[in-house]
N, CA, C and O atoms as a Tinker XYZ file with bonds, in Angstrom:
   200  protein
     1  N     12.097000   59.968000   17.191000    73     2
     2  CA    13.919000   59.133000   17.839000    64     1     3
     3  C     13.577000   59.261000   19.423000    63     2     4     5
     4  O     14.079000   58.405000   20.152000    81     3
     5  N     12.949000   60.035000   19.877000    73     3     6
     6  CA    12.546000   60.316000   21.921000    64     5     7
     7  C     12.351000   59.145000   21.681000    63     6     8     9
     8  O     13.145000   58.733000   22.526000    81     7
     9  N     11.725000   57.702000   20.971000    73     7    10
    10  CA    11.352000   56.347000   21.453000    64     9    11
    11  C     12.446000   55.403000   21.608000    63    10    12    13
    12  O     12.983000   54.849000   22.567000    81    11
    13  N     12.607000   55.403000   20.261000    73    11    14
    14  CA    14.320000   54.616000   19.997000    64    13    15
    15  C     15.774000   54.923000   21.446000    63    14    16    17
    16  O     16.771000   54.207000   21.540000    81    15
    17  N     15.449000   56.208000   22.436000    73    15    18
    18  CA    16.085000   56.070000   22.988000    64    17    19
    19  C     15.391000   55.613000   24.049000    63    18    20    21
    20  O     15.901000   54.575000   24.470000    81    19
    21  N     14.074000   56.084000   24.894000    73    19    22
    22  CA    13.156000   55.166000   25.606000    64    21    23
    23  C     14.086000   53.664000   25.559000    63    22    24    25
    24  O     15.241000   53.528000   25.964000    81    23
    25  N     13.150000   52.548000   24.902000    73    23    26
    26  CA    13.935000   51.628000   24.187000    64    25    27
    27  C     15.064000   51.632000   24.782000    63    26    28    29
    28  O     15.049000   51.137000   25.909000    81    27
    29  N     15.948000   51.987000   24.440000    73    27    30
    30  CA    17.656000   51.527000   24.769000    64    29    31
    31  C     17.340000   52.088000   26.317000    63    30    32    33
    32  O     18.282000   52.860000   26.496000    81    31
    33  N     17.187000   52.093000   26.544000    73    31    34
    34  CA    17.123000   52.832000   28.105000    64    33    35
    35  C     16.615000   51.289000   29.119000    63    34    36    37
    36  O     17.130000   50.570000   29.976000    81    35
    37  N     15.387000   51.378000   28.416000    73    35    38
    38  CA    14.816000   50.475000   28.745000    64    37    39
    39  C     15.481000   48.879000   28.732000    63    38    40    41
    40  O     15.651000   48.178000   29.729000    81    39
    41  N     15.849000   48.468000   27.107000    73    39    42
    42  CA    17.191000   46.993000   27.221000    64    41    43
    43  C     18.300000   47.702000   29.162000    63    42    44    45
    44  O     18.541000   47.369000   30.322000    81    43
    45  N     18.522000   48.744000   28.184000    73    43    46
    46  CA    20.207000   48.719000   30.046000    64    45    47
    47  C     19.624000   48.569000   31.136000    63    46    48    49
    48  O     20.412000   48.212000   32.012000    81    47
    49  N     18.838000   48.656000   31.396000    73    47    50
    50  CA    18.218000   48.521000   32.600000    64    49    51
    51  C     17.688000   47.681000   32.978000    63    50    52    53
    52  O     17.830000   47.330000   34.149000    81    51
    53  N     16.736000   46.933000   31.977000    73    51    54
    54  CA    16.713000   45.195000   31.910000    64    53    55
    55  C     18.165000   44.770000   31.762000    63    54    56    57
    56  O     18.486000   44.934000   32.939000    81    55
    57  N     18.771000   44.538000   31.439000    73    55    58
    58  CA    20.298000   44.257000   31.722000    64    57    59
    59  C     20.683000   44.095000   32.999000    63    58    60    61
    60  O     20.723000   43.002000   33.564000    81    59
    61  N     21.013000   45.285000   33.554000    73    59    62
    62  CA    21.067000   45.396000   34.771000    64    61    63
    63  C     20.821000   44.884000   36.227000    63    62    64    65
    64  O     21.452000   45.007000   37.277000    81    63
    65  N     19.733000   44.304000   35.901000    73    63    66
    66  CA    18.127000   44.142000   36.591000    64    65    67
    67  C     19.085000   42.347000   36.490000    63    66    68    69
    68  O     19.415000   41.792000   37.538000    81    67
    69  N     19.330000   41.826000   35.368000    73    67    70
    70  CA    19.426000   40.464000   35.013000    64    69    71
    71  C     21.000000   40.247000   35.482000    63    70    72    73
    72  O     21.456000   39.172000   35.874000    81    71
    73  N     21.516000   41.117000   35.398000    73    71    74
    74  CA    23.030000   40.718000   35.619000    64    73    75
    75  C     23.267000   40.895000   37.549000    63    74    76    77
    76  O     24.136000   40.230000   38.113000    81    75
    77  N     22.268000   41.961000   38.403000    73    75    78
    78  CA    22.366000   41.298000   39.105000    64    77    79
    79  C     21.178000   40.807000   40.116000    63    78    80    81
    80  O     20.868000   41.624000   40.983000    81    79
    81  N     20.615000   39.803000   40.102000    73    79    82
    82  CA    20.265000   39.098000   40.102000    64    81    83
    83  C     20.770000   37.584000   40.288000    63    82    84    85
    84  O     20.620000   36.770000   41.199000    81    83
    85  N     21.595000   37.534000   38.739000    73    83    86
    86  CA    22.050000   37.076000   38.058000    64    85    87
    87  C     23.862000   36.368000   39.954000    63    86    88    89
    88  O     24.121000   35.384000   40.646000    81    87
    89  N     24.462000   38.010000   39.687000    73    87    90
    90  CA    25.487000   37.560000   40.452000    64    89    91
    91  C     24.383000   37.837000   42.253000    63    90    92    93
    92  O     25.012000   38.016000   43.296000    81    91
    93  N     23.679000   37.828000   42.254000    73    91    94
    94  CA    22.658000   37.651000   43.811000    64    93    95
    95  C     22.774000   35.882000   43.718000    63    94    96    97
    96  O     23.018000   34.869000   44.373000    81    95
    97  N     22.622000   36.090000   43.178000    73    95    98
    98  CA    22.727000   33.980000   43.112000    64    97    99
    99  C     23.797000   33.187000   43.293000    63    98   100   101
   100  O     23.857000   32.405000   44.242000    81    99
   101  N     25.056000   33.352000   42.109000    73    99   102
   102  CA    25.979000   33.279000   42.075000    64   101   103
   103  C     26.893000   33.064000   43.596000    63   102   104   105
   104  O     27.706000   32.303000   44.119000    81   103
   105  N     26.017000   34.470000   43.888000    73   103   106
   106  CA    27.201000   34.454000   45.801000    64   105   107
   107  C     26.413000   33.615000   46.384000    63   106   108   109
   108  O     27.128000   32.627000   46.547000    81   107
   109  N     24.704000   33.229000   47.080000    73   107   110
   110  CA    24.923000   33.167000   47.673000    64   109   111
   111  C     24.878000   31.702000   47.985000    63   110   112   113
   112  O     24.801000   31.296000   49.144000    81   111
   113  N     24.955000   30.445000   46.326000    73   111   114
   114  CA    25.753000   28.906000   46.476000    64   113   115
   115  C     26.864000   29.332000   46.593000    63   114   116   117
   116  O     27.411000   28.333000   47.060000    81   115
   117  N     27.863000   30.303000   46.499000    73   115   118
   118  CA    29.827000   30.142000   47.545000    64   117   119
   119  C     29.715000   30.094000   48.683000    63   118   120   121
   120  O     30.532000   29.466000   49.357000    81   119
   121  N     28.186000   31.046000   49.492000    73   119   122
   122  CA    28.514000   30.845000   50.696000    64   121   123
   123  C     28.371000   29.503000   51.103000    63   122   124   125
   124  O     27.950000   28.474000   50.574000    81   123
   125  N     28.853000   29.819000   52.217000    73   123   126
   126  CA    28.648000   28.642000   53.272000    64   125   127
   127  C     27.916000   28.736000   54.084000    63   126   128   129
   128  O     27.818000   29.814000   54.670000    81   127
   129  N     26.915000   27.368000   54.524000    73   127   130
   130  CA    25.926000   27.090000   55.259000    64   129   131
   131  C     25.896000   26.721000   57.061000    63   130   132   133
   132  O     26.368000   25.798000   57.724000    81   131
   133  N     25.056000   28.009000   57.424000    73   131   134
   134  CA    25.402000   28.254000   58.431000    64   133   135
   135  C     23.889000   26.663000   58.998000    63   134   136   137
   136  O     22.926000   26.175000   58.407000    81   135
   137  N     24.410000   26.482000   60.122000    73   135   138
   138  CA    23.143000   25.136000   61.095000    64   137   139
   139  C     24.082000   24.883000   61.515000    63   138   140   141
   140  O     25.168000   25.366000   61.833000    81   139
   141  N     23.071000   23.247000   61.472000    73   139   142
   142  CA    23.810000   21.689000   62.440000    64   141   143
   143  C     23.552000   21.231000   61.408000    63   142   144   145
   144  O     22.556000   21.563000   60.765000    81   143
   145  N     24.932000   19.827000   60.799000    73   143   146
   146  CA    24.682000   19.046000   59.957000    64   145   147
   147  C     24.777000   18.008000   59.961000    63   146   148   149
   148  O     25.945000   17.764000   60.265000    81   147
   149  N     24.204000   17.064000   59.789000    73   147   150
   150  CA    24.441000   15.929000   60.496000    64   149   151
   151  C     24.834000   14.349000   59.445000    63   150   152   153
   152  O     24.186000   13.310000   59.565000    81   151
   153  N     25.813000   14.495000   58.636000    73   151   154
   154  CA    26.381000   13.228000   58.351000    64   153   155
   155  C     26.318000   11.177000   58.383000    63   154   156   157
   156  O     27.327000   10.727000   58.927000    81   155
   157  N     25.808000   10.615000   58.132000    73   155   158
   158  CA    25.801000    9.303000   58.309000    64   157   159
   159  C     26.847000    8.565000   57.345000    63   158   160   161
   160  O     26.431000    8.512000   56.187000    81   159
   161  N     27.650000    8.194000   57.473000    73   159   162
   162  CA    29.020000    7.643000   56.699000    64   161   163
   163  C     29.209000    6.412000   57.070000    63   162   164   165
   164  O     28.399000    5.894000   57.839000    81   163
   165  N     30.030000    5.886000   56.718000    73   163   166
   166  CA    30.220000    4.599000   57.254000    64   165   167
   167  C     31.722000    4.801000   58.109000    63   166   168   169
   168  O     32.354000    3.751000   58.222000    81   167
   169  N     32.293000    5.899000   58.656000    73   167   170
   170  CA    32.841000    5.662000   59.682000    64   169   171
   171  C     31.380000    6.240000   60.944000    63   170   172   173
   172  O     31.597000    7.110000   61.788000    81   171
   173  N     30.579000    5.836000   60.857000    73   171   174
   174  CA    29.052000    6.784000   61.480000    64   173   175
   175  C     28.358000    7.290000   61.284000    63   174   176   177
   176  O     27.621000    7.115000   60.314000    81   175
   177  N     28.248000    8.260000   62.205000    73   175   178
   178  CA    27.591000    9.480000   63.242000    64   177   179
   179  C     28.246000   10.782000   62.747000    63   178   180   181
   180  O     29.464000   10.610000   62.801000    81   179
   181  N     28.037000   11.655000   62.420000    73   179   182
   182  CA    29.010000   12.977000   62.180000    64   181   183
   183  C     28.013000   14.033000   62.448000    63   182   184   185
   184  O     27.030000   14.248000   61.739000    81   183
   185  N     28.428000   14.867000   63.836000    73   183   186
   186  CA    27.330000   16.072000   63.835000    64   185   187
   187  C     28.572000   17.239000   63.958000    63   186   188   189
   188  O     29.549000   17.021000   64.674000    81   187
   189  N     28.448000   18.286000   63.315000    73   187   190
   190  CA    29.020000   19.524000   62.465000    64   189   191
   191  C     28.613000   20.533000   63.045000    63   190   192   193
   192  O     27.823000   21.109000   62.297000    81   191
   193  N     28.771000   21.209000   64.262000    73   191   194
   194  CA    28.137000   22.726000   64.319000    64   193   195
   195  C     28.695000   23.243000   63.641000    63   194   196   197
   196  O     29.900000   23.001000   63.719000    81   195
   197  N     28.043000   24.788000   61.991000    73   195   198
   198  CA    28.355000   25.470000   60.923000    64   197   199
   199  C     27.918000   27.070000   61.876000    63   198   200
   200  O     28.025000   28.166000   61.324000    81   199
């Protein structure tokens, strides 16, 4: 019986880690990029400091 409990805790721990990694990746995608942005388009050259 204790062996089954250890496997259950291992699975729950792995799921918590996976959810943490996925949440962090989603946060990084939504965050605004910092630095200098250079755009070249039909209106010419546009430089923005973020």
